[in-house]
PAVO-547883 format. One record per residue (C-alpha): residue number from 1; residue in three letters; x, y, z. Coordinates in nm, 2 decimals. Example, Ala and Ser with C-alpha at 12.3 -4.5 7.8 and 13.67 -1.06 7.14 Angstrom:
BEGIN
1, ALA, 1.23, -0.45, 0.78
2, SER, 1.37, -0.11, 0.71
! end
This chain:
BEGIN
1, MET, -1.59, -2.61, 2.16
2, PRO, -1.43, -2.62, 1.84
3, ILE, -1.66, -2.62, 1.51
4, GLU, -1.59, -2.96, 1.33
5, VAL, -1.66, -2.92, 0.93
6, ASP, -1.54, -3.11, 0.61
7, VAL, -1.39, -2.81, 0.49
8, ALA, -1.23, -2.50, 0.60
9, VAL, -1.20, -2.20, 0.36
10, LEU, -0.93, -1.92, 0.46
11, GLY, -1.04, -1.63, 0.30
12, GLY, -1.39, -1.55, 0.14
13, GLY, -1.27, -1.39, -0.22
14, PRO, -1.41, -1.49, -0.55
15, GLY, -1.20, -1.81, -0.52
16, GLY, -1.29, -1.90, -0.15
17, TYR, -1.66, -1.82, -0.17
18, THR, -1.67, -2.04, -0.53
19, ALA, -1.50, -2.31, -0.30
20, ALA, -1.75, -2.28, -0.02
21, ILE, -2.03, -2.31, -0.23
22, ARG, -1.92, -2.65, -0.48
23, ALA, -1.82, -2.84, -0.16
24, ALA, -2.17, -2.78, 0.01
25, GLN, -2.31, -2.86, -0.28
26, ALA, -2.20, -3.19, -0.24
27, GLY, -2.27, -3.19, 0.06
28, ARG, -1.99, -3.14, 0.27
29, SER, -2.00, -2.90, 0.61
30, VAL, -1.82, -2.58, 0.49
31, VAL, -1.65, -2.27, 0.69
32, ILE, -1.58, -1.96, 0.53
33, ILE, -1.33, -1.77, 0.75
34, GLU, -1.29, -1.39, 0.65
35, LYS, -1.13, -1.13, 0.83
36, ASP, -1.31, -0.86, 0.62
37, LYS, -1.60, -0.89, 0.40
38, LEU, -1.75, -1.15, 0.17
39, GLY, -1.66, -1.10, -0.16
40, GLY, -1.28, -1.02, -0.14
41, THR, -1.06, -0.77, -0.34
42, CYS, -1.26, -0.82, -0.64
43, LEU, -1.58, -0.71, -0.50
44, HIS, -1.46, -0.44, -0.26
45, ARG, -1.15, -0.31, -0.40
46, GLY, -1.09, -0.44, -0.73
47, CYS, -1.29, -0.58, -1.04
48, ILE, -1.66, -0.45, -0.96
49, PRO, -1.60, -0.14, -0.79
50, SER, -1.36, -0.02, -1.12
51, LYS, -1.57, -0.12, -1.36
52, SER, -1.84, 0.11, -1.21
53, LEU, -1.59, 0.42, -1.25
54, LEU, -1.49, 0.29, -1.55
55, ARG, -1.89, 0.28, -1.71
56, SER, -1.97, 0.59, -1.56
57, ALA, -1.62, 0.77, -1.75
58, GLU, -1.76, 0.58, -2.09
59, VAL, -2.13, 0.70, -2.01
60, TYR, -1.94, 1.06, -1.98
61, SER, -1.70, 1.02, -2.29
62, THR, -2.01, 0.96, -2.49
63, VAL, -2.24, 1.22, -2.41
64, ARG, -1.99, 1.52, -2.43
65, ASN, -1.92, 1.34, -2.83
66, ALA, -2.30, 1.28, -2.83
67, ALA, -2.31, 1.52, -3.14
68, SER, -2.12, 1.23, -3.34
69, TYR, -2.46, 1.04, -3.30
70, GLY, -2.64, 1.33, -3.43
71, VAL, -2.74, 1.43, -3.09
72, SER, -2.76, 1.74, -2.95
73, VAL, -2.60, 1.79, -2.59
74, PRO, -2.57, 2.18, -2.42
75, GLU, -2.16, 2.13, -2.33
76, GLU, -2.23, 2.35, -2.01
77, GLY, -2.52, 2.10, -1.91
78, VAL, -2.29, 1.78, -1.88
79, SER, -2.06, 1.75, -1.58
80, VAL, -1.93, 1.49, -1.38
81, ALA, -2.09, 1.45, -1.06
82, TRP, -1.84, 1.24, -0.85
83, ASP, -2.06, 1.21, -0.55
84, GLY, -2.31, 1.04, -0.76
85, VAL, -2.02, 0.82, -0.94
86, MET, -1.94, 0.70, -0.60
87, SER, -2.29, 0.64, -0.48
88, ARG, -2.35, 0.41, -0.79
89, LYS, -2.03, 0.22, -0.71
90, GLY, -2.12, 0.16, -0.37
91, ALA, -2.47, 0.05, -0.45
92, ILE, -2.35, -0.22, -0.69
93, VAL, -2.08, -0.35, -0.42
94, ASP, -2.37, -0.34, -0.19
95, GLN, -2.63, -0.50, -0.39
96, LEU, -2.34, -0.81, -0.47
97, HIS, -2.25, -0.84, -0.09
98, ARG, -2.60, -0.87, 0.03
99, GLY, -2.62, -1.15, -0.31
100, LEU, -2.31, -1.34, -0.16
101, GLN, -2.42, -1.34, 0.23
102, ALA, -2.77, -1.52, 0.10
103, LEU, -2.55, -1.76, -0.12
104, MET, -2.39, -1.87, 0.19
105, LYS, -2.74, -1.91, 0.40
106, GLN, -2.89, -2.10, 0.09
107, HIS, -2.60, -2.34, 0.11
108, ARG, -2.60, -2.37, 0.49
109, ILE, -2.22, -2.23, 0.45
110, GLN, -2.09, -2.12, 0.81
111, VAL, -1.94, -1.77, 0.80
112, VAL, -1.69, -1.70, 1.09
113, HIS, -1.56, -1.31, 1.09
114, GLY, -1.20, -1.30, 1.23
115, SER, -0.84, -1.37, 1.10
116, GLY, -0.73, -1.70, 1.11
117, ARG, -0.39, -1.89, 1.13
118, ILE, -0.34, -2.26, 1.08
119, ILE, -0.20, -2.41, 1.36
120, GLY, 0.00, -2.70, 1.40
121, PRO, -0.09, -3.10, 1.59
122, SER, -0.28, -3.01, 1.87
123, ILE, -0.54, -3.10, 2.12
124, PHE, -0.79, -3.08, 1.85
125, SER, -0.63, -3.24, 1.57
126, PRO, -0.36, -3.49, 1.55
127, ARG, -0.26, -3.36, 1.20
128, SER, -0.20, -2.95, 1.12
129, GLY, -0.48, -2.76, 0.98
130, ALA, -0.70, -2.65, 1.24
131, ILE, -0.76, -2.30, 1.23
132, ALA, -0.75, -2.05, 1.50
133, VAL, -0.96, -1.76, 1.45
134, GLU, -0.94, -1.41, 1.63
135, LEU, -1.26, -1.28, 1.62
136, PRO, -1.36, -0.90, 1.58
137, ASP, -1.45, -0.89, 1.96
138, GLY, -1.11, -1.00, 2.09
139, GLU, -1.22, -1.38, 2.21
140, SER, -1.14, -1.69, 2.00
141, GLU, -1.25, -1.96, 1.79
142, THR, -1.11, -2.29, 1.64
143, VAL, -1.18, -2.45, 1.36
144, VAL, -1.14, -2.83, 1.30
145, PRO, -1.16, -2.92, 0.94
146, ARG, -1.08, -3.22, 0.76
147, ASN, -0.96, -3.00, 0.46
148, VAL, -0.81, -2.66, 0.43
149, ILE, -0.85, -2.44, 0.13
150, ILE, -0.62, -2.16, 0.18
151, ALA, -0.78, -1.87, -0.09
152, THR, -0.59, -1.56, 0.14
153, GLY, -0.59, -1.35, -0.17
154, SER, -0.33, -1.07, -0.28
155, ARG, -0.27, -0.69, -0.22
156, PRO, -0.11, -0.42, -0.42
157, ARG, 0.26, -0.38, -0.41
158, ARG, 0.43, -0.09, -0.26
159, LEU, 0.72, 0.06, -0.38
160, GLU, 0.96, 0.15, -0.14
161, GLY, 1.03, 0.51, -0.01
162, LEU, 0.73, 0.68, -0.17
163, PRO, 0.51, 0.88, 0.10
164, TYR, 0.21, 0.73, 0.10
165, ASP, -0.10, 0.89, 0.28
166, GLU, -0.42, 0.76, 0.14
167, VAL, -0.52, 1.02, -0.06
168, ASN, -0.27, 1.23, -0.27
169, VAL, -0.03, 0.91, -0.31
170, VAL, -0.21, 0.61, -0.31
171, THR, -0.26, 0.24, -0.44
172, SER, -0.57, 0.11, -0.63
173, ASP, -0.72, 0.06, -0.31
174, GLU, -0.72, 0.39, -0.18
175, ALA, -0.79, 0.54, -0.53
176, LEU, -1.16, 0.37, -0.53
177, GLU, -1.21, 0.58, -0.22
178, TRP, -1.10, 0.92, -0.35
179, PRO, -1.32, 1.22, -0.21
180, THR, -1.28, 1.42, -0.51
181, LEU, -1.20, 1.36, -0.90
182, PRO, -0.87, 1.49, -0.92
183, SER, -0.76, 1.72, -1.23
184, SER, -0.44, 1.56, -1.27
185, VAL, -0.29, 1.22, -1.19
186, ILE, 0.07, 1.06, -1.24
187, ILE, 0.01, 0.67, -1.29
188, VAL, 0.34, 0.44, -1.19
189, GLY, 0.24, 0.14, -1.36
190, GLY, 0.13, 0.11, -1.72
191, GLY, 0.03, -0.24, -1.66
192, VAL, -0.35, -0.37, -1.65
193, ILE, -0.45, -0.15, -1.40
194, GLY, -0.27, 0.12, -1.45
195, VAL, -0.42, 0.13, -1.84
196, GLU, -0.76, 0.12, -1.68
197, TRP, -0.72, 0.38, -1.43
198, ALA, -0.55, 0.64, -1.75
199, SER, -0.84, 0.52, -1.96
200, LEU, -1.14, 0.63, -1.66
201, LEU, -0.97, 0.98, -1.52
202, SER, -0.87, 1.09, -1.92
203, ASP, -1.25, 1.02, -1.98
204, PHE, -1.36, 1.20, -1.67
205, GLY, -1.14, 1.48, -1.80
206, ALA, -0.84, 1.49, -1.55
207, LYS, -0.49, 1.51, -1.70
208, VAL, -0.29, 1.16, -1.70
209, ILE, 0.07, 1.10, -1.70
210, LEU, 0.12, 0.72, -1.71
211, VAL, 0.50, 0.60, -1.60
212, GLU, 0.60, 0.26, -1.70
213, THR, 0.96, 0.12, -1.66
214, ALA, 0.89, -0.17, -1.96
215, ASP, 0.91, -0.02, -2.30
216, ARG, 0.60, -0.06, -2.38
217, LEU, 0.24, -0.04, -2.21
218, VAL, 0.11, -0.41, -2.08
219, PRO, 0.39, -0.57, -2.15
220, SER, 0.29, -0.91, -2.08
221, GLU, 0.05, -0.87, -2.39
222, ASP, 0.08, -0.89, -2.78
223, LYS, 0.29, -0.62, -2.90
224, GLU, -0.01, -0.49, -3.13
225, ILE, -0.23, -0.47, -2.82
226, SER, 0.03, -0.22, -2.64
227, ALA, 0.04, -0.02, -2.96
228, GLU, -0.31, 0.03, -3.01
229, LEU, -0.37, 0.08, -2.62
230, ALA, -0.12, 0.34, -2.63
231, LYS, -0.24, 0.55, -2.99
232, SER, -0.59, 0.57, -2.80
233, LEU, -0.48, 0.70, -2.48
234, LYS, -0.23, 0.94, -2.70
235, LYS, -0.52, 1.07, -2.86
236, ARG, -0.72, 1.15, -2.56
237, GLY, -0.43, 1.36, -2.42
238, VAL, -0.24, 1.11, -2.20
239, GLU, 0.11, 1.19, -2.14
240, ILE, 0.30, 0.83, -2.18
241, HIS, 0.71, 0.75, -2.06
242, THR, 0.82, 0.40, -2.14
243, GLY, 1.11, 0.26, -2.08
244, VAL, 1.20, 0.49, -1.79
245, LYS, 1.30, 0.47, -1.41
246, LEU, 1.10, 0.60, -1.12
247, LEU, 1.32, 0.80, -0.85
248, PRO, 1.11, 0.73, -0.53
249, SER, 1.35, 0.95, -0.31
250, SER, 1.26, 1.25, -0.52
251, CYS, 0.89, 1.19, -0.46
252, GLN, 0.72, 1.51, -0.24
253, ALA, 0.33, 1.54, -0.17
254, GLU, 0.28, 1.89, -0.06
255, GLY, -0.05, 2.07, -0.05
256, ASN, -0.21, 1.97, -0.37
257, GLN, 0.06, 1.89, -0.55
258, VAL, 0.26, 1.54, -0.58
259, LYS, 0.61, 1.62, -0.77
260, VAL, 0.85, 1.31, -0.86
261, ASP, 1.13, 1.21, -1.09
262, ILE, 1.21, 0.98, -1.37
263, GLU, 1.55, 0.91, -1.52
264, LYS, 1.50, 0.82, -1.90
265, ALA, 1.77, 0.83, -2.18
266, GLY, 1.86, 1.22, -2.17
267, GLY, 1.85, 1.30, -1.80
268, VAL, 1.63, 1.32, -1.51
269, VAL, 1.27, 1.45, -1.60
270, PRO, 1.04, 1.61, -1.33
271, LEU, 0.67, 1.53, -1.32
272, SER, 0.36, 1.70, -1.12
273, ALA, 0.00, 1.62, -1.09
274, GLU, -0.25, 1.70, -0.77
275, ARG, -0.22, 1.31, -0.72
276, MET, -0.03, 0.97, -0.74
277, LEU, -0.18, 0.61, -0.81
278, VAL, 0.12, 0.33, -0.77
279, SER, -0.01, 0.01, -0.97
280, VAL, 0.33, -0.22, -0.98
281, GLY, 0.14, -0.54, -0.90
282, ARG, 0.00, -0.76, -0.64
283, GLN, 0.18, -0.96, -0.40
284, GLY, 0.02, -1.23, -0.19
285, ASN, -0.13, -1.28, 0.12
286, VAL, 0.08, -1.51, 0.27
287, GLU, 0.20, -1.38, 0.60
288, ASN, 0.11, -1.45, 0.93
289, GLN, -0.16, -1.74, 0.85
290, GLY, 0.05, -2.00, 1.02
291, PHE, 0.26, -2.20, 0.74
292, GLU, 0.59, -2.19, 0.92
293, ASN, 0.32, -2.46, 1.17
294, THR, 0.30, -2.68, 0.87
295, ASP, 0.48, -2.81, 0.58
296, VAL, 0.28, -2.55, 0.36
297, LYS, 0.61, -2.35, 0.20
298, THR, 0.59, -2.03, 0.01
299, GLU, 0.82, -1.96, -0.29
300, LYS, 0.88, -1.59, -0.44
301, GLY, 0.62, -1.50, -0.21
302, PHE, 0.35, -1.70, -0.30
303, VAL, 0.20, -2.03, -0.15
304, LYS, 0.39, -2.33, -0.33
305, VAL, 0.11, -2.60, -0.47
306, ASN, 0.13, -2.88, -0.71
307, PRO, 0.02, -2.72, -1.05
308, LYS, -0.23, -2.97, -1.15
309, THR, -0.41, -3.08, -0.79
310, LEU, -0.35, -2.70, -0.62
311, GLN, -0.22, -2.95, -0.32
312, THR, 0.04, -2.76, -0.06
313, GLY, 0.30, -2.96, 0.11
314, GLU, 0.04, -3.09, 0.33
315, PRO, -0.19, -3.32, 0.09
316, HIS, -0.49, -3.21, 0.30
317, ILE, -0.42, -2.85, 0.27
318, TYR, -0.51, -2.65, -0.10
319, ALA, -0.44, -2.34, -0.19
320, ILE, -0.64, -2.14, -0.49
321, GLY, -0.60, -1.78, -0.64
322, ASP, -0.40, -1.47, -0.61
323, CYS, -0.20, -1.60, -0.34
324, ILE, -0.04, -1.91, -0.56
325, GLY, 0.11, -1.63, -0.82
326, GLY, 0.04, -1.70, -1.15
327, ILE, -0.24, -1.53, -1.33
328, GLN, -0.40, -1.32, -1.06
329, LEU, -0.78, -1.28, -1.21
330, ALA, -1.13, -1.38, -1.01
331, HIS, -1.19, -1.62, -1.29
332, ALA, -0.87, -1.81, -1.25
333, ALA, -0.91, -1.83, -0.88
334, MET, -1.30, -1.98, -0.96
335, HIS, -1.17, -2.23, -1.18
336, GLU, -0.90, -2.34, -0.96
337, ALA, -1.16, -2.35, -0.65
338, ALA, -1.32, -2.58, -0.90
339, VAL, -1.01, -2.80, -0.94
340, ALA, -0.93, -2.80, -0.61
341, VAL, -1.24, -2.89, -0.44
342, ASP, -1.31, -3.20, -0.70
343, HIS, -0.99, -3.32, -0.64
344, LEU, -1.06, -3.33, -0.25
345, LEU, -1.36, -3.53, -0.30
346, GLY, -1.19, -3.75, -0.52
347, ARG, -1.42, -3.69, -0.86
348, ALA, -1.32, -3.97, -1.11
349, GLN, -1.30, -3.64, -1.37
350, ALA, -1.14, -3.39, -1.17
351, ALA, -0.99, -3.10, -1.44
352, SER, -0.63, -3.03, -1.34
353, ARG, -0.59, -2.63, -1.35
354, SER, -0.55, -2.45, -1.69
355, ALA, -0.22, -2.31, -1.77
356, ASP, -0.20, -1.92, -1.72
357, ARG, -0.23, -1.91, -2.12
358, ASP, -0.54, -2.05, -2.17
359, ILE, -0.71, -1.85, -1.93
360, PRO, -0.88, -1.52, -2.06
361, ARG, -0.70, -1.20, -2.01
362, CYS, -0.94, -0.90, -2.02
363, ILE, -0.83, -0.51, -2.01
364, TYR, -1.15, -0.31, -1.92
365, SER, -0.98, 0.03, -2.09
366, ARG, -1.14, 0.23, -2.38
367, PRO, -1.12, 0.04, -2.60
368, GLU, -1.11, -0.26, -2.42
369, ALA, -0.87, -0.56, -2.48
370, ALA, -0.85, -0.91, -2.44
371, ALA, -0.67, -1.22, -2.51
372, ILE, -0.61, -1.59, -2.49
373, GLY, -0.35, -1.80, -2.58
374, TRP, 0.03, -1.72, -2.69
375, SER, 0.16, -1.40, -2.88
376, GLU, 0.36, -1.45, -3.15
377, GLU, 0.67, -1.40, -2.95
378, GLU, 0.59, -1.65, -2.74
379, ALA, 0.51, -1.91, -2.97
380, ALA, 0.82, -1.85, -3.15
381, SER, 1.00, -1.87, -2.83
382, GLN, 0.88, -2.22, -2.81
383, GLY, 1.01, -2.28, -3.16
384, ILE, 0.64, -2.32, -3.31
385, GLU, 0.63, -2.16, -3.65
386, THR, 0.31, -1.95, -3.69
387, LYS, 0.08, -1.77, -3.91
388, THR, -0.14, -1.51, -3.81
389, ALA, -0.43, -1.29, -3.94
390, LYS, -0.53, -0.90, -3.82
391, ILE, -0.87, -0.72, -3.94
392, PRO, -0.95, -0.39, -3.83
393, LEU, -1.30, -0.33, -3.64
394, ARG, -1.41, -0.06, -3.88
395, ILE, -1.50, -0.32, -4.16
396, LEU, -1.78, -0.43, -3.95
397, GLY, -2.12, -0.25, -3.99
398, LYS, -2.21, -0.30, -3.61
399, ALA, -1.89, -0.14, -3.52
400, LEU, -1.92, 0.18, -3.72
401, VAL, -2.33, 0.19, -3.57
402, TYR, -2.17, 0.12, -3.24
403, GLY, -1.94, 0.42, -3.31
404, GLU, -1.64, 0.26, -3.16
405, ALA, -1.47, 0.14, -3.45
406, GLU, -1.08, 0.18, -3.35
407, GLY, -0.94, -0.17, -3.27
408, PHE, -0.86, -0.53, -3.45
409, ALA, -0.89, -0.90, -3.39
410, LYS, -0.59, -1.09, -3.45
411, VAL, -0.49, -1.49, -3.44
412, ILE, -0.21, -1.69, -3.41
413, ALA, -0.24, -2.05, -3.54
414, ASP, 0.06, -2.34, -3.54
415, LYS, 0.18, -2.32, -3.95
416, ARG, 0.19, -2.71, -3.98
417, THR, -0.10, -2.83, -3.76
418, GLY, -0.35, -2.54, -3.80
419, ASP, -0.41, -2.54, -3.42
420, LEU, -0.54, -2.24, -3.28
421, LEU, -0.30, -2.07, -3.04
422, GLY, -0.37, -1.77, -2.97
423, VAL, -0.67, -1.46, -3.00
424, HIS, -0.59, -1.09, -2.98
425, LEU, -0.89, -0.83, -2.95
426, VAL, -0.92, -0.45, -2.92
427, GLY, -1.24, -0.24, -2.95
428, ALA, -1.57, -0.23, -2.83
429, HIS, -1.69, -0.57, -2.61
430, ALA, -1.36, -0.74, -2.64
431, THR, -1.36, -0.88, -2.29
432, ASP, -1.73, -1.00, -2.41
433, LEU, -1.63, -1.16, -2.74
434, ILE, -1.30, -1.30, -2.58
435, ALA, -1.55, -1.62, -2.47
436, GLU, -1.56, -1.73, -2.78
437, ALA, -1.21, -1.79, -2.82
438, SER, -1.22, -1.95, -2.51
439, LEU, -1.48, -2.20, -2.55
440, ALA, -1.25, -2.27, -2.86
441, LYS, -0.93, -2.34, -2.70
442, LEU, -1.13, -2.58, -2.44
443, LEU, -1.33, -2.80, -2.75
444, ASP, -0.99, -2.78, -2.93
445, ALA, -1.15, -2.61, -3.21
446, VAL, -0.93, -2.49, -3.51
447, PRO, -0.96, -2.20, -3.70
448, TRP, -1.19, -2.27, -3.98
449, GLU, -1.46, -2.47, -3.75
450, ILE, -1.46, -2.11, -3.58
451, ALA, -1.51, -1.92, -3.93
452, SER, -1.78, -2.22, -4.02
453, ALA, -1.99, -2.13, -3.72
454, ILE, -2.28, -1.93, -3.83
455, HIS, -2.24, -1.56, -3.69
456, PRO, -2.52, -1.34, -3.67
457, HIS, -2.51, -0.99, -3.85
458, PRO, -2.45, -0.70, -3.75
459, THR, -2.28, -0.77, -3.44
460, LEU, -1.89, -0.73, -3.32
461, SER, -1.90, -1.13, -3.27
462, GLU, -1.82, -1.15, -3.67
463, ALA, -1.45, -1.04, -3.58
464, LEU, -1.39, -1.38, -3.48
465, GLN, -1.56, -1.50, -3.75
466, GLU, -1.35, -1.30, -4.02
467, VAL, -1.03, -1.30, -3.88
468, MET, -1.06, -1.69, -3.84
469, ALA, -1.19, -1.70, -4.21
470, ALA, -0.87, -1.45, -4.29
471, LEU, -0.62, -1.71, -4.19
472, ASP, -0.69, -1.92, -4.49
473, GLY, -0.77, -1.60, -4.70
474, GLY, -1.15, -1.67, -4.64
475, ALA, -1.20, -1.31, -4.53
476, SER, -1.57, -1.16, -4.68
477, HIS, -1.47, -0.83, -4.55
478, GLY, -1.07, -0.86, -4.57
! end
């Protein structure tokens, strides 16, 4: 007998399980169809495991520099226990995975493990949207829902012509399972993932060569964020090549060495390292999902949706998360889950999907970086005249006490209206501090209001107060 439910969620990542829980909390019967493990890329191959590695690298770097805090540590007694680093990562992932499984039971959400494909009208349903699930044991199951939420996620994009082998030439998925810490790595791609890996590997003591085709790192962010991150990485010995072209056909992986050529002004430059990590973006998981049996359409490799309601070409089928493109972040997928579920529930106050610029963006390197809203260049492209302020974190007592004084806080406002347009942070705990700016954007707060809010001293949160006050010449330490 088919499983009949109110809502079927295709994919159990952050967007999928958030949608399932929200629908279940509203009293709807829900099934999640997941071919791997609950938690998706974020929990098993992305956010959580990579941040665990970053934290271990940060601790190692701090211990190695303990003398700057007045703490004596014998240098010969400090080393990286890679097995321990990986074991800690695995334990964190396992704990969170068990928590998700418990949440599914708590909310009476049925989880069907298998590969699902949407089918057209059939004996099970007069309209498309039923899902045929191929189970691991070769058997099949059919789920017949009133509504479908597609949350199939994404995967690392691969460059054609490279000899991927899961150890020496890899994407970030395989790098998270490296059996040993490499002594040197070529990282292809200087976006968020590339910069994070460059940071953690250099902190672990590896020689890192970072290659980016654009003229700067993290080209989607403010130029000053790019410059600050590049400065920090170079200071730690990372070799950075921007504005270059990788020549995949030249790549050779033999023994413990990967060789590849890059083309830059002046000619071809050969590079070599023990391993290569390719981080050149992600592509939506839209193949073999059965969309051809429906009016669900794809565009440029992603599911096409109504940007306000997240409905596809089939009104009862929604799509959320990485598979719809745009900003591909777990918290964006969670937000989209709420929008889609509220709409299908018919809630009068249902919100629409936020614009990408109003979703916080975080880089968990050392130092961290975070941003929300527009950069100066983006605002100018919209014909908006801006005013900006920027303060260095070294003016804050807490930054000096913490021992991480590099970085800055920058704010961009509309010169005519005073409206807050963008906040850009680089420094310790920037990814936590950006939450205040996100709340300010939601409440439509203007800079002077944020500056007027009492911020505790000494804290890093004073950076927001100071930079907002500096916009009108009122900073206490500027």
